C-alpha positions as CSV (number, residue, x, y, z in Angstrom):
1,M,-18.4,28.1,-8.9
2,N,-19.5,26.1,-5.9
3,A,-16.6,24.0,-4.4
4,Q,-17.4,20.7,-3.2
5,P,-16.1,19.5,0.0
6,W,-13.6,16.8,-0.4
7,K,-15.2,13.2,0.8
8,A,-13.0,10.4,1.4
9,P,-13.2,7.6,-1.2
10,E,-15.0,4.6,-0.4
11,E,-12.0,2.5,-1.5
12,V,-8.2,3.5,-2.6
13,M,-6.9,1.6,-5.4
14,V,-3.3,1.9,-6.4
15,V,-1.3,0.2,-9.2
16,V,2.4,-0.6,-8.7
17,E,4.8,-1.3,-11.6
18,P,7.8,-2.6,-9.6
19,G,10.2,-2.5,-12.3
20,V,12.3,-5.2,-14.1
21,C,10.2,-8.1,-12.7
22,G,7.2,-6.9,-14.2
23,F,5.0,-8.3,-11.5
24,Q,2.5,-5.4,-11.3
25,C,0.0,-5.4,-8.8
26,I,-3.3,-3.7,-7.6
27,I,-3.6,-2.5,-3.9
28,R,-6.8,-1.9,-2.5
29,A,-7.4,0.0,0.8
30,K,-10.9,0.5,2.5
31,R,-11.2,2.3,5.8
32,I,-13.4,-0.3,7.9
33,E,-13.3,1.5,11.2
34,N,-12.0,5.0,12.2
35,R,-8.3,3.7,12.9
36,R,-8.4,0.7,10.7
37,V,-7.8,0.0,6.9
38,H,-8.5,-3.3,5.1
39,I,-5.9,-4.2,2.5
40,G,-6.3,-6.3,-0.7
41,I,-3.3,-6.8,-2.8
42,T,-4.1,-8.6,-6.4
43,G,-2.9,-9.2,-9.8
44,S,0.7,-10.1,-8.9
45,G,2.5,-13.0,-10.4
46,C,5.1,-12.6,-7.6
47,K,4.6,-15.6,-5.1
48,S,6.6,-13.5,-2.3
49,V,3.9,-10.6,-2.8
50,N,1.0,-13.1,-3.0
51,Q,2.4,-14.5,0.3
52,M,2.6,-11.0,1.7
53,A,-0.7,-10.4,0.6
54,A,-2.0,-13.4,2.6
55,L,0.1,-12.3,5.9
56,L,-1.3,-8.8,5.7
57,E,-5.0,-7.9,6.1
58,D,-5.5,-4.7,8.0
59,I,-3.5,-1.8,8.9
60,L,-4.1,0.4,12.0
61,L,-3.5,4.0,12.1
62,R,-0.5,3.7,14.4
63,D,1.3,1.2,11.9
64,L,1.7,4.1,9.4
65,F,4.2,5.9,11.7
66,A,6.0,2.5,12.8
67,P,9.6,2.6,11.8
68,P,10.5,-0.1,9.2
69,S,12.1,-2.4,11.8
70,R,8.4,-2.7,13.5
71,N,6.0,-1.9,10.9
72,P,3.7,-4.8,10.1
73,V,3.6,-3.9,6.3
74,F,7.4,-4.2,6.2
75,L,7.9,-7.4,8.6
76,S,5.3,-9.1,6.3
77,A,7.2,-8.4,3.2
78,E,10.3,-9.7,5.2
79,K,8.3,-12.8,6.1
80,A,7.1,-13.5,2.6
81,G,10.9,-13.1,1.1
82,C,10.1,-10.0,-0.9
83,H,13.2,-8.2,-2.5
84,P,14.5,-5.4,0.1
85,S,13.9,-2.8,-2.8
86,C,10.5,-4.0,-3.8
87,P,8.4,-0.7,-3.9
88,I,5.0,-2.6,-3.0
89,P,5.3,-2.5,0.7
90,V,5.5,1.5,0.2
91,G,2.5,1.5,-2.0
92,V,0.4,-0.6,0.6
93,L,1.4,2.2,3.2
94,K,0.6,5.2,0.6
95,A,-3.0,3.6,0.0
96,A,-3.6,3.0,3.8
97,E,-2.9,6.7,4.5
98,C,-5.0,7.9,1.8
99,A,-7.7,5.7,2.9
100,M,-7.4,6.8,6.4
101,E,-7.4,10.6,5.2
102,M,-3.8,10.9,6.2
103,A,-2.6,11.9,2.9
104,L,-4.2,12.8,-0.6
105,A,-4.1,10.6,-3.4
106,R,-1.1,11.9,-5.4
107,P,1.4,9.9,-7.8
108,A,4.5,8.9,-6.5
109,S,7.4,7.7,-8.6
110,I,11.1,6.3,-8.6
111,R,12.5,7.4,-12.0
112,F,16.0,6.8,-13.4
113,E,17.4,9.4,-15.4
114,R,20.6,9.2,-18.1
């Protein structure tokens, strides 16, 4: 069997189901330069997430490693009024990591057990 070399995707797409609010969204991350990824967030009925999307366009490689208090993704979520436990900012960072070839696209979840 011939193994094909791994090739970075043209665009990474992540669907986030944030929970009880029901405001699912689609996050697209596309590498546009060596250390820059363009982010698009669509499909959400949440005004805060839509405002965050308007504030956040590109993510740099260094942003992936910035702590939450200085991370532009978390800062845009805070400025837009997103709930502190909203998983969408983390989804943005995971999509950006994959688009920059810093991580493989693998499912991530938060699951409540009874």
